[in-house]
C-alpha positions in Angstrom: 18.0 16.1 56.0 19.6 13.0 55.5 21.5 11.5 52.5 20.7 8.3 50.8 23.5 8.5 48.1 26.4 11.2 47.5 28.2 10.0 44.1 30.4 11.2 41.2 28.8 10.3 38.3 31.1 8.4 35.4 30.5 11.8 33.6 31.8 13.9 36.5 28.2 15.2 37.5 27.4 15.1 41.1 24.6 13.2 41.7 22.4 12.9 45.5 19.8 11.6 46.6 18.3 12.9 50.1 15.0 12.7 52.1 13.8 15.4 54.2 10.8 15.5 56.5 7.8 17.2 55.8 4.8 18.6 57.9 3.4 15.1 58.6 6.5 14.0 59.5 7.6 11.5 56.9 10.3 11.2 54.9 10.2 13.6 51.0 12.6 11.7 49.3 14.2 14.1 46.0 17.2 13.2 43.6 19.0 15.8 41.6 22.0 15.9 39.7 24.3 19.0 39.0 26.5 19.5 36.1 28.4 22.3 38.2 31.7 21.3 39.6 31.1 21.2 43.2 33.8 23.0 45.8 36.8 21.6 46.2 36.3 20.8 49.9 33.8 18.2 48.3 36.3 16.3 46.5 38.4 16.8 49.5 35.8 14.7 51.4 35.4 12.1 49.1 39.3 11.7 48.6 39.4 11.4 52.5 37.5 8.4 52.4 40.2 6.2 50.8 41.9 5.4 53.4 38.0 3.8 55.2 38.2 1.7 51.7 41.4 0.3 52.0 40.8 -0.9 55.7 37.5 -2.2 55.2 38.4 -3.9 52.1 41.9 -5.1 53.8 43.7 -3.2 51.1 47.5 -2.7 51.7 47.6 1.1 52.7 50.2 1.5 49.7 46.5 1.0 47.3 45.3 4.9 48.8 47.0 6.7 46.0 45.7 4.4 43.3 42.1 4.5 45.1 39.3 7.3 43.6 36.2 7.3 46.0 33.4 7.8 43.4 30.4 7.5 45.8 28.9 6.6 49.4 25.3 5.1 49.4 23.7 5.4 53.4 21.3 3.9 55.1 19.8 5.0 58.2 18.0 2.6 60.9 17.2 2.0 64.5 15.9 3.9 67.1 18.1 6.5 67.0 18.3 6.4 63.4 21.7 4.9 63.6 23.7 5.5 59.9 25.5 2.4 58.3 27.3 3.2 54.6 28.8 1.5 51.7 31.4 3.4 50.1 31.7 2.7 46.3 35.3 3.0 44.8 37.6 2.2 41.8 41.2 0.9 41.9 43.8 2.1 38.8 45.2 -1.8 37.8 48.6 -1.4 36.6 47.9 -4.8 34.4 44.4 -2.9 33.0 43.1 -0.4 31.2 40.1 -0.6 33.2 39.6 0.6 37.1 38.6 -2.4 39.4 35.2 -1.3 41.0 35.4 -1.3 44.2 32.1 -1.7 47.0 33.4 -1.7 50.6 31.2 -3.8 53.2 27.9 -2.1 54.8 28.9 -1.2 58.5 27.4 1.3 60.7 28.6 4.4 62.9 27.5 2.2 66.3 25.3 -1.0 66.7 21.4 -0.9 66.5 21.1 -2.6 70.0 22.7 -2.5 72.7 25.8 -4.2 71.6 26.7 -6.4 68.8 29.8 -7.1 66.6 32.9 -4.7 66.7 33.5 -6.0 62.7 30.3 -4.8 61.7 31.1 -0.8 62.9 32.8 1.7 60.6 36.5 1.6 61.5 37.5 4.5 64.2 36.8 8.4 62.4 35.5 6.9 59.2 31.6 8.3 60.2 33.2 11.8 61.0 34.8 11.9 57.3 31.2 10.9 56.2 29.3 13.5 57.8 31.7 15.9 56.4 31.4 14.2 52.8 27.3 14.8 54.1 27.6 18.9 54.9 30.0 19.5 51.5 27.0 17.8 49.6 24.4 20.0 51.6 26.6 23.3 50.4 26.0 22.0 46.8 22.3 21.5 47.1 22.2 25.1 48.7 23.8 26.5 45.6 27.8 26.5 47.1 29.5 25.7 44.0 32.8 26.3 42.6 33.5 29.2 40.0 34.1 27.8 36.5 35.5 30.6 34.8 35.4 33.6 36.7 37.5 36.0 34.1 35.4 35.1 31.1 32.2 36.3 33.1 33.0 39.5 33.8 35.2 39.8 30.3 31.2 39.5 29.0 29.6 42.1 30.9 32.4 44.3 29.9 31.5 43.4 26.9 27.9 44.3 27.0 28.6 47.2 28.4 30.8 48.9 25.5 28.1 47.8 23.0 25.5 49.4 25.0 27.3 52.6 25.5 28.7 51.9 21.6 24.5 52.3 21.1 23.7 55.1 22.8 26.1 57.5 20.7 25.0 59.8 18.0 27.3 59.0 16.0 
């Protein structure tokens, strides 16, 4: 499986676009948008990319706290399926009600050919953080989600059990 896009939508849903090899060795494409919250690690993996947004967009390190990463678009190309990415983020502005939307330049994990310009490569360590985000997105696809309200589910079960017991009583 390889992701094409991992995104948190404007209404805080998780949007995933991915490809999966089929029996004919082609790539089938899938899209899913889920309203269930992801595990905290998913949001942490997304937030960890803010420092790379600042680096790639030549913003001061002090802006990291004002950057909220909203998604990543991935590309896969070349003989070795080299990963490339554009990180989508928003920067909270001091003198505006709306954030500044930011798309980093497209950069690759390594050169498509034997060599190239260093400016086309992701910053050191960024690929590891992108793969960590992919791992968290895969966990989401596999049903590993945040438990929103554990106690209300148990309370509901208890009420249903009490109602069942009450119905069985002869009086």
